Structure formats: structure tokens, C-alpha cells
C-alpha positions, 0 to 999 in steps of 0.5 A: 744051419746052412753054410759052407765050411772051409778047413785048413790043411793043417792046424787051425788058427781059429774060427772065422764066421762070415756073414754076407749082406742083403744079396742073401744065399752063401755069398762069402764062400770065396772069402772063406776059402781064401781064409782057409788057405791062410790057416783058418776054419772059415764058415760062410753062413747063409741066413736067408734066401735058401731052402730051409731059411727065411725068404727075405731079410726079415726076423732073422734070429741072432741066436742063429749066428751064435749057433754057427759060432759054436761050430767053429774052433776058438778063438772065433772072430766074426766078419760081416759085410754090409747088412751082415755087419749088423748081424756081426755086431749084434752077435758080438754084443749079445753073445760076447762069450763066443766072439773074440773079435769083429771085422765089418766091411761097408758097415752100419752102426745101427739096426736098419729095417728089414729088406725089402719093404721094411719091418724088423730085420733081426730078433733076439729072444723071440723079440725084435732087436732094434738096437745094437748095444755097442757098449756090450762088445768086449773084444776089438772091432775093425771097420773098413769102408770106402769114402765114396760109398753111395749105397749107404753111409758106411764111412760115417758108420765106421766113424761112429764105431770109432767114436762110440767104442774105439773101433779101429777104422780104415777108410779108403779114399774114393772107394765105393760099396763092396771093399770087402769083396775078395781081393785081386779080382776086377771090381764092379763099380757104379750101378748094381742090379740087386739080385733079390729085388731087381732094383738098381743101386749106385755103389759108387767108387772107381775100379782103381780105388776099389781095387786098391781098397780090396788089396790093402784091406786084405792084410788088415783083415788077416792081422785082425784075425791074428794071422 
């Protein structure tokens, strides 16, 4: 297990497992630290791109995230960002006994290919996991997206989650990909140089819309976590 655990100064409100996207590494440490300041035990987990882990987003076992969830005090919620939303939804669907709620930013509603280059992104029970069995998710889901996400259709995915499983959704007009970044920091919009591949992607959005989405979605996240 590779990650960074942040603990509150007093009694814990419960555990939060944070899963980042295709940038790899431990990319959610700042969100985890903020959540610890609000009383949660937060684990920012790495799942590829670090020593001892796969080098790329290929063949990542969902059991890895279940093991991470077991390290946290109940109730445990999982927060997934971009590609990490797939892992969050999968662990909630395949291990519903461990997860008491799911929050996904810039989400997908289905499994996407491994990155880079295709292939299988996720496994379960030693086999490729190519479908998210959404109907198996037992606890609430909150999906947050910007309407100007040009990296992938996260607003459409949020609507699919609402249609399929009654997820709560928050769509922020004009915001791009990255609405789940820590609030109150200056957003970076538009062109994005991917740290793993060197490719340039367009995240969409504007600084004003992204800043508003980050600030307004932060209390929505805290409410979903029970703060």
C-alpha cells in the first residue's frame, strides 16, 4: 500500500479514501490534509507511477482499494477524481460492505481503457473488470462536474449516474475538467501538459467558472461526508 494518511487532531468523523486520476502518484494529498482539518481520517492513495506500484494505469486490482478502505475508521467514504472516479465506483459496487458513500469529480460512468495505449485499466478477482455494476452500489453517490469539460464528457457521465442509480449531481456552468482540485487556489484552465505522457489536453473552463465550482462544491463534499 502506498499513500499518505492524514489524521484529525481529535476524534475522527470517519474515514475518507481519496483516489486521483491519470496523473498517478499521490495527487490528492492536499484534499486529504484539508479533510483531516475538518475531522476526517483521510488516506490519499497512490495506485500507479510510484516505486512498488505499476508504472501506468493498467491492470490495477480493485482489491487494492478495498485493502486501503480497511485501514480507515468507519464509516468510510470514497472520493474519486477523473479516472479515479472509475476506481471509486468500482470499489463501492464490488465491495459495498466497506463503502458508505461515494463522491466523484469529473466522473466517468463506465470503464475506460488503460492509459496510455489502451488495454485493461482495472482487474477484480484476477480478471479484467470492464464494467461498473452500478446497480450494486448500495449507498449514496454524489457526482460533480463542469459543463465545459473538454477532456472528457464528465457532465454527461454525471447525468448517466443520476439516470441509472439516482445519484445526486452538481453541474457547474462553464467549468472545465478539474473542479475537484483544492478550493481557494488559483485554477489552471485550458491547455494541460500531461505529466505521464507529455501530451497536451484541453481541460476547458475559465478561471472564474472553475474557481466558483471548486469553492461551491467544497461544502457539498463536506455535507456528503457527513460534516
